[in-house]
C-alpha positions in Angstrom: -0.2 -0.1 0.1 1.4 3.3 -1.1 1.7 5.8 1.7 -0.6 9.0 1.1 2.4 11.3 1.3 3.6 10.0 -2.2 0.6 11.0 -3.6 0.7 14.4 -2.0 4.4 14.9 -3.1 3.4 13.9 -6.8 0.5 16.3 -7.0 2.8 18.9 -5.6 5.2 18.4 -8.6 2.1 18.2 -11.1 0.6 21.5 -9.7 3.9 23.4 -9.7 4.9 22.2 -13.5 1.3 23.2 -14.1 1.9 26.6 -12.3 5.2 27.1 -13.8 3.6 26.4 -17.6 0.9 29.3 -17.1 3.0 31.7 -15.7 5.9 31.1 -18.5 3.9 30.5 -21.6 2.5 33.0 -24.1 0.3 30.0 -26.4 -3.2 30.1 -24.9 -3.5 26.5 -25.5 -0.3 25.7 -23.5 -2.2 27.8 -20.7 -5.4 25.9 -20.8 -3.4 22.5 -20.7 -1.3 23.6 -17.7 -4.7 24.8 -15.8 -6.2 21.2 -16.4 -2.6 19.8 -14.9 -3.1 22.0 -12.0 -6.7 20.8 -11.6 -5.8 17.5 -12.2 -3.2 17.5 -9.2 -6.0 18.7 -7.2 -8.3 15.8 -8.0 -5.4 13.6 -6.9 -4.8 15.2 -3.6 -8.6 15.0 -3.0 -8.8 11.4 -4.1 -5.7 10.5 -1.8 -7.4 12.0 1.3 -10.5 10.5 0.5 -8.5 7.0 0.4 -6.7 7.8 3.7 -9.9 8.5 5.8 -12.1 5.9 4.2 -14.4 8.7 2.8 -16.2 9.2 -0.6 -16.8 12.8 0.0 -13.6 13.6 -1.8 -14.1 11.2 -4.6 -17.7 13.1 -5.2 -16.3 16.3 -5.1 -13.8 15.1 -7.9 -16.6 14.6 -10.1 -17.8 18.2 -9.4 -14.3 19.6 -10.2 -13.9 17.7 -13.5 -17.6 18.7 -14.5 -16.0 22.5 -14.1 -13.0 21.6 -15.7 -14.7 20.4 -18.9 -17.1 23.4 -18.9 -13.9 25.9 -18.5 -12.4 24.1 -21.4 -15.4 24.4 -23.6 -15.5 28.1 -22.8 -11.9 28.7 -22.9 -11.6 26.9 -26.5 -14.5 29.0 -27.9 -13.3 32.1 -27.0 -9.9 30.9 -28.2 -11.2 29.7 -31.7 -13.2 33.2 -31.8 -10.0 35.1 -31.1 -8.1 33.0 -33.8 -10.6 33.7 -36.3 -10.0 37.4 -36.1 -6.3 37.7 -35.4 -4.7 34.4 -36.7 -2.8 34.0 -33.5 -3.1 32.1 -30.1 -0.6 34.4 -28.4 -2.1 36.0 -25.5 0.1 39.1 -25.8 -2.2 40.0 -29.0 -5.4 39.9 -26.7 -5.5 43.4 -25.4 -9.3 44.2 -25.8 -12.3 41.8 -26.4 -14.3 43.5 -28.6 -15.1 42.7 -32.2 
């Protein structure tokens, strides 16, 4: 049986990689993927604690986080596609005003 601390360390590493990616990249697609990595690391933490305490509340909450993440990706990609159609770029430095 793997100790909970190992899951938490892995989750912290994944979250750090995602945070560095969000802060250092300028491509909107990469930023969306890094945000998803951060959400998945939080999900891993919730599952690890739910397993440690033999409680299903963490696993139920993970399903809610996954639903919010799916909605976030759908809205984010829709905005990105609309912006790409106008500017032919996915660079977030090109987005200064949200107007048509």
